[in-house]
C-alpha positions in Angstrom: 14.6 155.8 167.1 16.3 152.7 165.8 18.0 150.1 168.1 21.7 149.5 168.0 21.1 146.2 166.1 18.9 148.0 163.5 21.6 150.7 163.0 24.2 148.0 162.3 21.9 146.3 159.7 21.3 149.8 158.0 25.1 150.5 158.0 25.9 147.0 156.5 23.2 147.4 153.8 24.7 150.8 152.9 28.2 149.6 152.7 27.7 146.4 150.8 25.5 148.3 148.2 28.3 150.7 147.6 30.8 147.9 147.3 29.0 145.6 145.1 26.0 147.4 143.8 23.5 144.8 145.0 22.7 143.3 148.4 20.9 140.0 149.1 20.0 138.3 152.4 22.7 135.7 152.0 25.5 138.3 151.7 24.1 140.3 154.6 24.0 137.2 156.7 27.6 136.4 155.8 28.8 139.9 156.4 27.1 140.2 159.8 27.7 136.6 160.8 24.0 136.2 161.6 21.8 133.3 160.6 19.7 133.9 157.5 16.3 133.5 159.2 17.3 136.2 161.7 18.4 138.5 158.9 15.1 137.9 157.1 13.1 138.7 160.2 15.0 142.0 160.6 14.5 143.0 156.9 10.7 142.5 157.4 10.9 144.8 160.5 13.0 147.4 158.7 10.5 147.3 155.8 7.7 148.0 158.2 9.6 151.1 159.3 9.9 152.2 155.6 13.7 151.8 155.7 14.2 148.9 153.4 12.5 147.5 150.2 12.1 143.8 150.9 10.7 141.1 148.7 11.4 137.4 149.1 14.3 136.2 146.9 14.9 139.6 145.5 17.8 142.0 146.1 17.5 144.4 149.1 17.4 148.1 148.7 17.4 150.9 151.2 14.6 153.5 150.9 15.5 157.1 150.7 14.7 157.3 154.4 16.9 154.3 155.0 19.8 155.7 153.0 19.6 158.9 155.1 19.6 157.1 158.4 22.4 154.8 157.3 24.4 157.8 156.1 24.0 159.5 159.4 25.3 156.5 161.3 28.3 156.3 159.0 28.8 160.1 159.5 29.1 159.5 163.2 31.5 156.6 162.7 33.8 158.4 160.3 33.8 161.7 162.3 34.8 159.6 165.4 37.6 157.9 163.5 38.9 161.2 162.3 38.7 162.7 165.9 40.6 159.7 167.3 43.4 160.0 164.8 43.6 163.8 164.5 43.0 164.9 168.1 43.8 161.8 170.2 46.7 160.6 168.0 45.5 157.0 167.6 46.9 155.1 164.6 44.5 154.7 161.6 44.6 151.0 162.3 43.2 151.3 165.9 40.1 153.4 165.5 37.4 151.2 163.9 36.3 149.3 167.0 36.2 152.4 169.2 34.1 154.2 166.5 31.8 151.2 166.4 30.8 151.9 170.0 30.6 155.7 169.8 28.5 155.8 166.5 25.4 154.8 168.4 25.4 158.0 170.6 22.2 159.8 169.7 23.2 163.3 170.6 23.3 165.4 167.3 25.1 168.3 168.9 27.9 166.0 170.2 28.9 165.1 166.6 28.3 168.7 165.3 30.8 169.8 168.0 33.3 167.1 167.0 33.0 168.1 163.4 33.6 171.8 164.3 36.7 170.9 166.4 38.1 169.0 163.4 37.5 171.9 161.0 34.7 170.2 159.0 36.7 167.4 157.3 35.4 165.9 154.1 37.0 162.4 154.5 37.9 160.1 157.4 41.5 158.8 158.1 41.2 156.2 155.4 40.0 158.6 152.7 36.4 157.6 152.9 33.9 160.5 152.4 32.1 161.7 155.6 28.4 162.1 155.0 27.0 165.6 155.6 24.4 166.5 158.2 21.6 165.1 156.0 23.4 161.8 155.6 24.4 162.6 151.9 27.7 161.2 150.6 29.7 162.8 147.9 31.9 160.2 146.3 35.2 161.2 144.6 36.2 159.5 141.4 39.4 157.7 142.3 41.3 155.1 140.3 42.7 151.9 141.7 46.6 151.7 141.8 46.2 148.4 139.9 44.7 150.3 136.9 47.6 152.8 136.6 50.2 152.7 133.8 54.0 152.5 134.0 55.5 156.0 134.4 52.5 157.6 136.0 52.8 159.5 139.4 49.8 159.3 141.5 48.7 160.4 145.1 47.4 157.8 147.6 44.0 159.2 148.5 42.0 156.3 150.2 42.0 152.7 151.0 39.2 150.2 150.2 40.0 147.7 152.9 40.4 149.2 156.4 41.0 146.1 158.4 43.6 146.5 161.1 45.8 143.9 159.4 45.8 145.7 156.1 46.5 149.1 157.6 49.4 147.6 159.6 50.7 146.2 156.4 50.6 149.7 154.9 52.3 151.1 158.0 55.1 148.5 157.6 55.6 149.8 154.1 55.6 153.5 155.3 52.5 154.1 153.2 50.0 156.8 154.2 47.4 159.1 152.5 48.8 161.9 150.5 51.9 159.9 149.5 53.2 160.4 145.9 53.7 157.0 144.2 55.5 156.5 140.9 54.7 153.4 138.8 58.1 151.9 137.8 57.1 148.6 136.2 54.2 146.1 136.1 54.8 142.3 136.1 52.8 140.8 133.2 52.3 137.4 135.0 50.7 138.4 138.2 50.1 142.2 137.7 52.3 143.0 140.8 53.7 146.6 140.6 57.1 147.9 141.4 56.7 151.5 142.7 58.9 154.2 144.2 57.9 156.6 146.9 59.7 158.5 149.8 63.0 156.7 150.4 61.7 153.5 148.8 62.9 153.2 145.2 61.7 149.7 144.3 58.8 148.5 146.5 56.9 145.5 145.1 53.1 145.6 145.7 51.0 142.6 144.9 47.9 142.9 142.8 45.7 142.2 145.8 47.3 145.3 147.6 47.1 147.5 144.5 43.4 146.7 144.1 42.7 148.2 147.6 44.6 151.5 147.1 42.6 154.3 145.5 44.7 157.1 143.9 44.4 160.4 142.1 46.7 161.4 139.2 49.2 163.9 140.4 48.7 167.4 138.9 
């Protein structure tokens, strides 16, 4: 059994690898806000447990065992977030910190029951895929809103950044998953996009925001 701290490292390694494709000690130190010597020491410890491939000055990689264990931690986190939103009516901006605490519960049956009560969801409240009972993640092929063309209608399916501040920003713009968005125009200078959705006919979204919104073409 891994400690709470080890689980946090595994989850961070998993998330950074999926965001950037490559993880190094420096980035892991920055993300976790932990000094590099401490991070290096932990990588050596996780390598001894066959969870991480570690060599000095080289990128870090989770082993297959490490990927599975990280996936199972993320599964617990995302199921918890979904339960908090769907069953307890929390806002999607308020669930991360609570899920951070609950994800370390070791009872498998607890989370299987949670999954059953939710009706076996495939994604969390932010559109991120929920790993299966073996820790395997199935990623959907979304596009960024920033890559869409004028005249297209798309459906908001996930958000890349799930910070409370960003989700509150989306709330203030009445944006939620499943929303149909039409691209009205794109500003050549800064790539900001004017969109229409719901009752809003000319909402201006910056390129920074559009880069964080994942969409699917509306059938």
